[in-house]
N, CA, C and O atoms as a printed pandas DataFrame, in Angstrom:
     atom_number atom_name residue_name chain_id  residue_number  x_coord  y_coord  z_coord
0              1         N          MET        A               1  104.241   72.292  108.949
1              2        CA          MET        A               1  103.664   71.238  109.747
2              3         C          MET        A               1  102.210   71.609  110.069
3              4         O          MET        A               1  101.931   72.694  110.580
4              5         N          MET        A               2  101.307   70.700  109.764
5              6        CA          MET        A               2   99.884   70.960  109.943
6              7         C          MET        A               2   99.399   70.398  111.284
7              8         O          MET        A               2   99.776   69.296  111.684
8              9         N          ILE        A               3   98.573   71.162  111.953
9             10        CA          ILE        A               3   98.014   70.718  113.234
10            11         C          ILE        A               3   96.908   69.708  112.947
11            12         O          ILE        A               3   96.068   69.949  112.080
12            13         N          PRO        A               4   96.894   68.584  113.660
13            14        CA          PRO        A               4   95.853   67.573  113.395
14            15         C          PRO        A               4   94.454   68.080  113.744
15            16         O          PRO        A               4   94.285   68.974  114.573
16            17         N          LEU        A               5   93.470   67.491  113.095
17            18        CA          LEU        A               5   92.071   67.876  113.295
18            19         C          LEU        A               5   91.633   67.652  114.738
19            20         O          LEU        A               5   90.824   68.415  115.266
20            21         N          GLU        A               6   92.154   66.627  115.369
21            22        CA          GLU        A               6   91.751   66.315  116.750
22            23         C          GLU        A               6   92.069   67.453  117.707
23            24         O          GLU        A               6   91.318   67.706  118.648
24            25         N          HIS        A               7   93.184   68.141  117.468
25            26        CA          HIS        A               7   93.544   69.260  118.345
26            27         C          HIS        A               7   92.530   70.396  118.234
27            28         O          HIS        A               7   92.150   71.001  119.236
28            29         N          TYR        A               8   92.096   70.679  117.005
29            30        CA          TYR        A               8   91.072   71.702  116.809
30            31         C          TYR        A               8   89.762   71.307  117.478
31            32         O          TYR        A               8   89.093   72.138  118.092
32            33         N          LEU        A               9   89.401   70.028  117.352
33            34        CA          LEU        A               9   88.135   69.568  117.932
34            35         C          LEU        A               9   88.170   69.596  119.454
35            36         O          LEU        A               9   87.169   69.922  120.092
36            37         N          ILE        A              10   89.310   69.258  120.037
37            38        CA          ILE        A              10   89.441   69.324  121.498
38            39         C          ILE        A              10   89.357   70.770  121.965
39            40         O          ILE        A              10   88.703   71.070  122.964
40            41         N          PHE        A              11   90.027   71.671  121.232
41            42        CA          PHE        A              11   89.957   73.096  121.578
42            43         C          PHE        A              11   88.532   73.624  121.476
43            44         O          PHE        A              11   88.067   74.344  122.360
44            45         N          ALA        A              12   87.837   73.266  120.395
45            46        CA          ALA        A              12   86.462   73.734  120.204
46            47         C          ALA        A              12   85.530   73.150  121.262
47            48         O          ALA        A              12   84.638   73.846  121.749
48            49         N          ALA        A              13   85.725   71.888  121.621
49            50        CA          ALA        A              13   84.889   71.275  122.653
50            51         C          ALA        A              13   85.123   71.940  124.008
51            52         O          ALA        A              13   84.179   72.159  124.768
52            53         N          THR        A              14   86.371   72.258  124.306
53            54        CA          THR        A              14   86.678   72.955  125.555
54            55         C          THR        A              14   86.057   74.350  125.569
55            56         O          THR        A              14   85.481   74.771  126.572
56            57         N          LEU        A              15   86.176   75.047  124.468
57            58        CA          LEU        A              15   85.590   76.381  124.362
58            59         C          LEU        A              15   84.072   76.325  124.498
59            60         O          LEU        A              15   83.475   77.173  125.161
60            61         N          PHE        A              16   83.451   75.334  123.876
61            62        CA          PHE        A              16   82.002   75.172  123.966
62            63         C          PHE        A              16   81.587   74.832  125.396
63            64         O          PHE        A              16   80.578   75.341  125.885
64            65         N          ALA        A              17   82.354   73.980  126.068
65            66        CA          ALA        A              17   82.038   73.612  127.455
66            67         C          ALA        A              17   82.159   74.817  128.382
67            68         O          ALA        A              17   81.342   74.987  129.287
68            69         N          ILE        A              18   83.162   75.646  128.164
69            70        CA          ILE        A              18   83.305   76.862  128.962
70            71         C          ILE        A              18   82.113   77.790  128.730
71            72         O          ILE        A              18   81.619   78.418  129.666
72            73         N          GLY        A              19   81.653   77.875  127.481
73            74        CA          GLY        A              19   80.489   78.698  127.167
74            75         C          GLY        A              19   79.221   78.183  127.821
75            76         O          GLY        A              19   78.430   78.968  128.344
76            77         N          ILE        A              20   79.018   76.870  127.798
77            78        CA          ILE        A              20   77.836   76.290  128.459
78            79         C          ILE        A              20   77.892   76.528  129.963
79            80         O          ILE        A              20   76.894   76.898  130.582
80            81         N          TYR        A              21   79.068   76.311  130.541
81            82        CA          TYR        A              21   79.231   76.536  131.977
82            83         C          TYR        A              21   78.912   77.989  132.334
83            84         O          TYR        A              21   78.209   78.250  133.311
84            85         N          GLY        A              22   79.423   78.922  131.550
85            86        CA          GLY        A              22   79.162   80.337  131.817
86            87         C          GLY        A              22   77.705   80.705  131.644
87            88         O          GLY        A              22   77.173   81.510  132.409
88            89         N          ALA        A              23   77.047   80.123  130.640
89            90        CA          ALA        A              23   75.637   80.444  130.410
90            91         C          ALA        A              23   74.746   79.879  131.513
91            92         O          ALA        A              23   73.718   80.472  131.841
92            93         N          LEU        A              24   75.125   78.753  132.079
93            94        CA          LEU        A              24   74.298   78.147  133.123
94            95         C          LEU        A              24   74.586   78.702  134.513
95            96         O          LEU        A              24   73.694   78.716  135.361
96            97         N          ILE        A              25   75.794   79.154  134.762
97            98        CA          ILE        A              25   76.182   79.588  136.102
98            99         C          ILE        A              25   75.989   81.087  136.311
99           100         O          ILE        A              25   75.624   81.519  137.404
100          101         N          ARG        A              26   76.229   81.873  135.279
101          102        CA          ARG        A              26   76.164   83.327  135.427
102          103         C          ARG        A              26   74.766   83.804  135.780
103          104         O          ARG        A              26   73.765   83.235  135.346
104          105         N          ARG        A              27   74.723   84.863  136.577
105          106        CA          ARG        A              27   73.450   85.499  136.902
106          107         C          ARG        A              27   73.288   86.825  136.183
107          108         O          ARG        A              27   72.192   87.383  136.128
108          109         N          ASN        A              28   74.377   87.321  135.635
109          110        CA          ASN        A              28   74.352   88.579  134.917
110          111         C          ASN        A              28   74.004   88.292  133.453
111          112         O          ASN        A              28   74.596   87.408  132.835
112          113         N          ILE        A              29   73.052   89.034  132.905
113          114        CA          ILE        A              29   72.595   88.784  131.540
114          115         C          ILE        A              29   73.710   89.056  130.530
115          116         O          ILE        A              29   73.807   88.352  129.525
116          117         N          ILE        A              30   74.538   90.045  130.770
117          118        CA          ILE        A              30   75.631   90.348  129.852
118          119         C          ILE        A              30   76.652   89.212  129.855
119          120         O          ILE        A              30   77.195   88.866  128.806
120          121         N          GLY        A              31   76.913   88.636  131.009
121          122        CA          GLY        A              31   77.797   87.470  131.080
122          123         C          GLY        A              31   77.234   86.272  130.336
123          124         O          GLY        A              31   77.980   85.506  129.728
124          125         N          ILE        A              32   75.923   86.111  130.383
125          126        CA          ILE        A              32   75.278   85.027  129.645
126          127         C          ILE        A              32   75.430   85.257  128.142
127          128         O          ILE        A              32   75.692   84.313  127.397
128          129         N          LEU        A              33   75.270   86.491  127.694
129          130        CA          LEU        A              33   75.454   86.798  126.270
130          131         C          LEU        A              33   76.892   86.538  125.823
131          132         O          LEU        A              33   77.113   86.043  124.718
132          133         N          ILE        A              34   77.859   86.860  126.656
133          134        CA          ILE        A              34   79.258   86.593  126.327
134          135         C          ILE        A              34   79.503   85.094  126.249
135          136         O          ILE        A              34   80.251   84.638  125.384
136          137         N          SER        A              35   78.890   84.322  127.135
137          138        CA          SER        A              35   79.049   82.872  127.108
138          139         C          SER        A              35   78.436   82.268  125.843
139          140         O          SER        A              35   78.974   81.311  125.287
140          141         N          ILE        A              36   77.331   82.818  125.399
141          142        CA          ILE        A              36   76.728   82.347  124.145
142          143         C          ILE        A              36   77.641   82.670  122.974
143          144         O          ILE        A              36   77.740   81.882  122.033
144          145         N          GLU        A              37   78.308   83.814  123.019
145          146        CA          GLU        A              37   79.266   84.145  121.967
146          147         C          GLU        A              37   80.439   83.171  121.969
147          148         O          GLU        A              37   80.943   82.815  120.904
148          149         N          LEU        A              38   80.877   82.737  123.138
149          150        CA          LEU        A              38   81.938   81.723  123.214
150          151         C          LEU        A              38   81.502   80.428  122.540
151          152         O          LEU        A              38   82.287   79.802  121.829
152          153         N          MET        A              39   80.262   80.029  122.760
153          154        CA          MET        A              39   79.770   78.808  122.126
154          155         C          MET        A              39   79.713   78.964  120.611
155          156         O          MET        A              39   80.044   78.029  119.881
156          157         N          LEU        A              40   79.300   80.124  120.133
157          158        CA          LEU        A              40   79.271   80.348  118.690
158          159         C          LEU        A              40   80.680   80.367  118.096
159          160         O          LEU        A              40   80.878   79.919  116.967
160          161         N          ASN        A              41   81.653   80.877  118.837
161          162        CA          ASN        A              41   83.035   80.844  118.358
162          163         C          ASN        A              41   83.576   79.423  118.308
163          164         O          ASN        A              41   84.392   79.104  117.444
164          165         N          ALA        A              42   83.137   78.574  119.215
165          166        CA          ALA        A              42   83.533   77.161  119.153
166          167         C          ALA        A              42   82.980   76.506  117.897
167          168         O          ALA        A              42   83.654   75.684  117.275
168          169         N          VAL        A              43   81.775   76.860  117.526
169          170        CA          VAL        A              43   81.194   76.347  116.276
170          171         C          VAL        A              43   81.999   76.835  115.081
171          172         O          VAL        A              43   82.227   76.081  114.135
172          173         N          ASN        A              44   82.427   78.088  115.116
173          174        CA          ASN        A              44   83.240   78.622  114.020
174          175         C          ASN        A              44   84.568   77.886  113.897
175          176         O          ASN        A              44   85.025   77.613  112.787
176          177         N          VAL        A              45   85.186   77.566  115.019
177          178        CA          VAL        A              45   86.439   76.804  114.986
178          179         C          VAL        A              45   86.199   75.443  114.342
179          180         O          VAL        A              45   87.009   74.985  113.537
180          181         N          ASN        A              46   85.093   74.797  114.692
181          182        CA          ASN        A              46   84.767   73.508  114.082
182          183         C          ASN        A              46   84.550   73.637  112.582
183          184         O          ASN        A              46   85.040   72.809  111.814
184          185         N          LEU        A              47   83.830   74.654  112.156
185          186        CA          LEU        A              47   83.581   74.844  110.727
186          187         C          LEU        A              47   84.877   75.011  109.942
187          188         O          LEU        A              47   85.061   74.383  108.900
188          189         N          VAL        A              48   85.759   75.844  110.435
189          190        CA          VAL        A              48   87.015   76.090  109.736
190          191         C          VAL        A              48   87.916   74.854  109.788
191          192         O          VAL        A              48   88.588   74.539  108.806
192          193         N          ALA        A              49   87.935   74.158  110.917
193          194        CA          ALA        A              49   88.782   72.966  111.035
194          195         C          ALA        A              49   88.313   71.859  110.100
195          196         O          ALA        A              49   89.132   71.206  109.454
196          197         N          PHE        A              50   87.017   71.643  110.021
197          198        CA          PHE        A              50   86.516   70.604  109.117
198          199         C          PHE        A              50   86.708   70.998  107.658
199          200         O          PHE        A              50   86.952   70.136  106.814
200          201         N          SER        A              51   86.602   72.275  107.353
201          202        CA          SER        A              51   86.806   72.675  105.961
202          203         C          SER        A              51   88.276   72.530  105.560
203          204         O          SER        A              51   88.573   72.265  104.396
204          205         N          ARG        A              52   89.192   72.701  106.509
205          206        CA          ARG        A              52   90.616   72.493  106.211
206          207         C          ARG        A              52   90.938   71.026  106.035
207          208         O          ARG        A              52   91.817   70.675  105.249
208          209         N          SER        A              53   90.237   70.159  106.759
209          210        CA          SER        A              53   90.574   68.733  106.701
210          211         C          SER        A              53   89.985   68.043  105.474
211          212         O          SER        A              53   90.475   66.986  105.075
212          213         N          THR        A              54   88.952   68.612  104.872
213          214        CA          THR        A              54   88.391   68.022  103.665
214          215         C          THR        A              54   89.081   68.621  102.445
215          216         O          THR        A              54   89.653   69.709  102.514
216          217         N          SER        A              55   89.019   67.913  101.353
217          218        CA          SER        A              55   89.707   68.384  100.152
218          219         C          SER        A              55   88.738   68.989   99.136
219          220         O          SER        A              55   89.147   69.306   98.019
220          221         N          LEU        A              56   87.474   69.154   99.496
221          222        CA          LEU        A              56   86.500   69.667   98.535
222          223         C          LEU        A              56   86.731   71.147   98.251
223          224         O          LEU        A              56   87.180   71.506   97.162
224          225         N          ALA        A              57   86.436   71.984   99.194
225          226        CA          ALA        A              57   86.635   73.429   99.051
226          227         C          ALA        A              57   86.990   73.990  100.416
227          228         O          ALA        A              57   86.114   74.136  101.268
228          229         N          PRO        A              58   88.262   74.307  100.641
229          230        CA          PRO        A              58   88.678   74.742  101.982
230          231         C          PRO        A              58   88.069   76.063  102.429
231          232         O          PRO        A              58   88.008   76.331  103.629
232          233         N          GLU        A              59   87.617   76.892  101.499
233          234        CA          GLU        A              59   87.062   78.190  101.905
234          235         C          GLU        A              59   85.588   78.101  102.294
235          236         O          GLU        A              59   85.022   79.092  102.755
236          237         N          THR        A              60   84.955   76.949  102.123
237          238        CA          THR        A              60   83.537   76.814  102.454
238          239         C          THR        A              60   83.290   77.022  103.943
239          240         O          THR        A              60   82.352   77.727  104.315
240          241         N          GLY        A              61   84.097   76.435  104.786
241          242        CA          GLY        A              61   83.947   76.607  106.231
242          243         C          GLY        A              61   84.168   78.033  106.667
243          244         O          GLY        A              61   83.520   78.512  107.598
244          245         N          GLN        A              62   85.076   78.715  106.003
245          246        CA          GLN        A              62   85.327   80.112  106.337
246          247         C          GLN        A              62   84.141   80.990  105.965
247          248         O          GLN        A              62   83.809   81.932  106.685
248          249         N          VAL        A              63   83.506   80.681  104.844
249          250        CA          VAL        A              63   82.323   81.443  104.437
250          251         C          VAL        A              63   81.186   81.221  105.423
251          252         O          VAL        A              63   80.505   82.169  105.814
252          253         N          PHE        A              64   80.976   79.967  105.826
253          254        CA          PHE        A              64   79.947   79.689  106.831
254          255         C          PHE        A              64   80.277   80.364  108.153
255          256         O          PHE        A              64   79.377   80.861  108.830
256          257         N          ALA        A              65   81.546   80.393  108.532
257          258        CA          ALA        A              65   81.944   81.048  109.779
258          259         C          ALA        A              65   81.651   82.542  109.727
259          260         O          ALA        A              65   81.251   83.129  110.733
260          261         N          ILE        A              66   81.846   83.160  108.571
261          262        CA          ILE        A              66   81.535   84.584  108.429
262          263         C          ILE        A              66   80.037   84.823  108.579
263          264         O          ILE        A              66   79.625   85.805  109.197
264          265         N          PHE        A              67   79.222   83.935  108.020
265          266        CA          PHE        A              67   77.772   84.060  108.199
266          267         C          PHE        A              67   77.380   83.888  109.667
267          268         O          PHE        A              67   76.512   84.604  110.164
268          269         N          VAL        A              68   78.011   82.951  110.353
269          270        CA          VAL        A              68   77.716   82.750  111.780
270          271         C          VAL        A              68   78.119   83.982  112.577
271          272         O          VAL        A              68   77.404   84.383  113.495
272          273         N          ILE        A              69   79.251   84.585  112.241
273          274        CA          ILE        A              69   79.684   85.798  112.930
274          275         C          ILE        A              69   78.693   86.937  112.695
275          276         O          ILE        A              69   78.393   87.698  113.614
276          277         N          ALA        A              70   78.187   87.056  111.473
277          278        CA          ALA        A              70   77.212   88.114  111.165
278          279         C          ALA        A              70   75.911   87.896  111.927
279          280         O          ALA        A              70   75.346   88.848  112.467
280          281         N          VAL        A              71   75.431   86.664  111.978
281          282        CA          VAL        A              71   74.203   86.366  112.725
282          283         C          VAL        A              71   74.419   86.584  114.220
283          284         O          VAL        A              71   73.533   87.085  114.914
284          285         N          ALA        A              72   75.594   86.209  114.709
285          286        CA          ALA        A              72   75.901   86.414  116.128
286          287         C          ALA        A              72   75.955   87.897  116.472
287          288         O          ALA        A              72   75.498   88.303  117.540
288          289         N          ALA        A              73   76.506   88.701  115.582
289          290        CA          ALA        A              73   76.555   90.148  115.825
290          291         C          ALA        A              73   75.148   90.737  115.876
291          292         O          ALA        A              73   74.856   91.594  116.711
292          293         N          ALA        A              74   74.289   90.281  114.991
293          294        CA          ALA        A              74   72.904   90.771  114.998
294          295         C          ALA        A              74   72.178   90.340  116.268
295          296         O          ALA        A              74   71.430   91.124  116.853
296          297         N          SER        A              75   72.394   89.106  116.692
297          298        CA          SER        A              75   71.721   88.632  117.908
298          299         C          SER        A              75   72.238   89.338  119.147
299          300         O          SER        A              75   71.467   89.604  120.069
300          301         N          VAL        A              76   73.515   89.645  119.188
301          302        CA          VAL        A              76   74.050   90.390  120.336
302          303         C          VAL        A              76   73.497   91.809  120.352
303          304         O          VAL        A              76   73.206   92.347  121.420
304          305         N          ALA        A              77   73.350   92.414  119.190
305          306        CA          ALA        A              77   72.771   93.761  119.144
306          307         C          ALA        A              77   71.345   93.755  119.679
307          308         O          ALA        A              77   70.965   94.644  120.441
308          309         N          VAL        A              78   70.558   92.765  119.287
309          310        CA          VAL        A              78   69.181   92.657  119.793
310          311         C          VAL        A              78   69.189   92.337  121.286
311          312         O          VAL        A              78   68.411   92.904  122.053
312          313         N          GLY        A              79   70.075   91.423  121.693
313          314        CA          GLY        A              79   70.158   91.064  123.111
314          315         C          GLY        A              79   70.554   92.237  123.980
315          316         O          GLY        A              79   69.979   92.435  125.051
316          317         N          LEU        A              80   71.524   93.018  123.541
317          318        CA          LEU        A              80   71.925   94.189  124.321
318          319         C          LEU        A              80   70.834   95.253  124.357
319          320         O          LEU        A              80   70.691   95.954  125.359
320          321         N          ALA        A              81   70.068   95.380  123.285
321          322        CA          ALA        A              81   68.937   96.312  123.297
322          323         C          ALA        A              81   67.897   95.867  124.324
323          324         O          ALA        A              81   67.323   96.697  125.029
324          325         N          ILE        A              82   67.655   94.562  124.408
325          326        CA          ILE        A              82   66.713   94.042  125.412
326          327         C          ILE        A              82   67.253   94.262  126.811
327          328         O          ILE        A              82   66.496   94.621  127.713
328          329         N          VAL        A              83   68.553   94.055  127.010
329          330        CA          VAL        A              83   69.167   94.270  128.330
330          331         C          VAL        A              83   69.061   95.735  128.735
331          332         O          VAL        A              83   68.761   96.034  129.891
332          333         N          ILE        A              84   69.298   96.640  127.812
333          334        CA          ILE        A              84   69.181   98.074  128.128
334          335         C          ILE        A              84   67.747   98.432  128.481
335          336         O          ILE        A              84   67.511   99.199  129.414
336          337         N          ALA        A              85   66.782   97.883  127.742
337          338        CA          ALA        A              85   65.377   98.152  128.058
338          339         C          ALA        A              85   64.998   97.581  129.421
339          340         O          ALA        A              85   64.278   98.226  130.183
340          341         N          LEU        A              86   65.470   96.390  129.732
341          342        CA          LEU        A              86   65.195   95.811  131.054
342          343         C          LEU        A              86   65.850   96.617  132.165
343          344         O          LEU        A              86   65.267   96.796  133.234
344          345         N          TYR        A              87   67.055   97.100  131.914
345          346        CA          TYR        A              87   67.730   97.889  132.936
346          347         C          TYR        A              87   66.990   99.201  133.198
347          348         O          TYR        A              87   66.921   99.665  134.336
348          349         N          ARG        A              88   66.449   99.781  132.159
349          350        CA          ARG        A              88   65.709  101.038  132.349
350          351         C          ARG        A              88   64.438  100.820  133.157
351          352         O          ARG        A              88   64.024  101.701  133.911
352          353         N          VAL        A              89   63.815   99.654  133.006
353          354        CA          VAL        A              89   62.569   99.384  133.718
354          355         C          VAL        A              89   62.851   98.845  135.122
355          356         O          VAL        A              89   62.277   99.328  136.098
356          357         N          ARG        A              90   63.740   97.841  135.226
357          358        CA          ARG        A              90   63.963   97.143  136.493
358          359         C          ARG        A              90   65.176   97.612  137.284
359          360         O          ARG        A              90   65.324   97.242  138.449
360          361         N          LYS        A              91   66.038   98.410  136.688
361          362        CA          LYS        A              91   67.269   98.901  137.324
362          363         C          LYS        A              91   68.197   97.768  137.765
363          364         O          LYS        A              91   68.904   97.894  138.765
364          365         N          SER        A              92   68.192   96.665  137.018
365          366        CA          SER        A              92   69.057   95.536  137.333
366          367         C          SER        A              92   69.282   94.718  136.070
367          368         O          SER        A              92   68.420   94.665  135.192
368          369         N          VAL        A              93   70.456   94.077  135.984
369          370        CA          VAL        A              93   70.742   93.179  134.865
370          371         C          VAL        A              93   70.946   91.748  135.347
371          372         O          VAL        A              93   71.521   90.928  134.632
372          373         N          TYR        A              94   70.482   91.448  136.546
373          374        CA          TYR        A              94   70.598   90.097  137.085
374          375         C          TYR        A              94   69.325   89.317  136.794
375          376         O          TYR        A              94   68.224   89.866  136.835
376          377         N          THR        A              95   69.486   88.039  136.501
377          378        CA          THR        A              95   68.354   87.228  136.078
378          379         C          THR        A              95   67.350   86.998  137.199
379          380         O          THR        A              95   66.157   86.865  136.928
380          381         N          GLU        A              96   67.796   86.946  138.444
381          382        CA          GLU        A              96   66.835   86.685  139.523
382          383         C          GLU        A              96   65.977   87.905  139.854
383          384         O          GLU        A              96   64.950   87.776  140.521
384          385         N          ASP        A              97   66.387   89.082  139.397
385          386        CA          ASP        A              97   65.599   90.288  139.642
386          387         C          ASP        A              97   64.558   90.545  138.558
387          388         O          ASP        A              97   63.746   91.461  138.686
388          389         N          ILE        A              98   64.571   89.762  137.514
389          390        CA          ILE        A              98   63.661   89.977  136.394
390          391         C          ILE        A              98   62.582   88.906  136.431
391          392         O          ILE        A              98   62.859   87.729  136.201
392          393         N          HIS        A              99   61.375   89.308  136.714
393          394        CA          HIS        A              99   60.229   88.389  136.795
394          395         C          HIS        A              99   59.119   88.930  135.898
395          396         O          HIS        A              99   58.031   89.251  136.376
396          397         N          LEU        A             100   59.389   89.028  134.623
397          398        CA          LEU        A             100   58.407   89.626  133.715
398          399         C          LEU        A             100   57.208   88.734  133.468
399          400         O          LEU        A             100   56.114   89.239  133.217
400          401         N          LEU        A             101   57.380   87.412  133.530
401          402        CA          LEU        A             101   56.294   86.517  133.227
402          403         C          LEU        A             101   55.477   86.115  134.465
403          404         O          LEU        A             101   54.479   85.403  134.352
404          405         N          LYS        A             102   55.901   86.571  135.624
405          406        CA          LYS        A             102   55.151   86.267  136.845
406          407         C          LYS        A             102   54.046   87.302  137.047
407          408         O          LYS        A             102   54.176   88.452  136.628
408          409         N          TRP        A             103   52.966   86.883  137.687
409          410        CA          TRP        A             103   51.858   87.783  137.982
410          411         C          TRP        A             103   52.110   88.519  139.260
411          412         O          TRP        A             103   51.284   89.329  139.679
């Protein structure tokens, strides 16, 4: 028995909404990075669900999802390096304590 496409889309939309909520509400930079990862995982669910529902090539969505995962891993590595550098300078990982662009 195959799960309908609508169920995948509702799940992905919920996951994306949770990620947006976390990115906008969180004050901790690491929490914001985790919320962005949730949004990217929602995109991956959509890619795989749409590739399963089409009859062209079902593995195409999976290949794109792997590329998205690789790009997300690279961006998290860069983001965590920036967070570590900010923590060493400012001794905080909260967004309201970081005023790098202010004079």
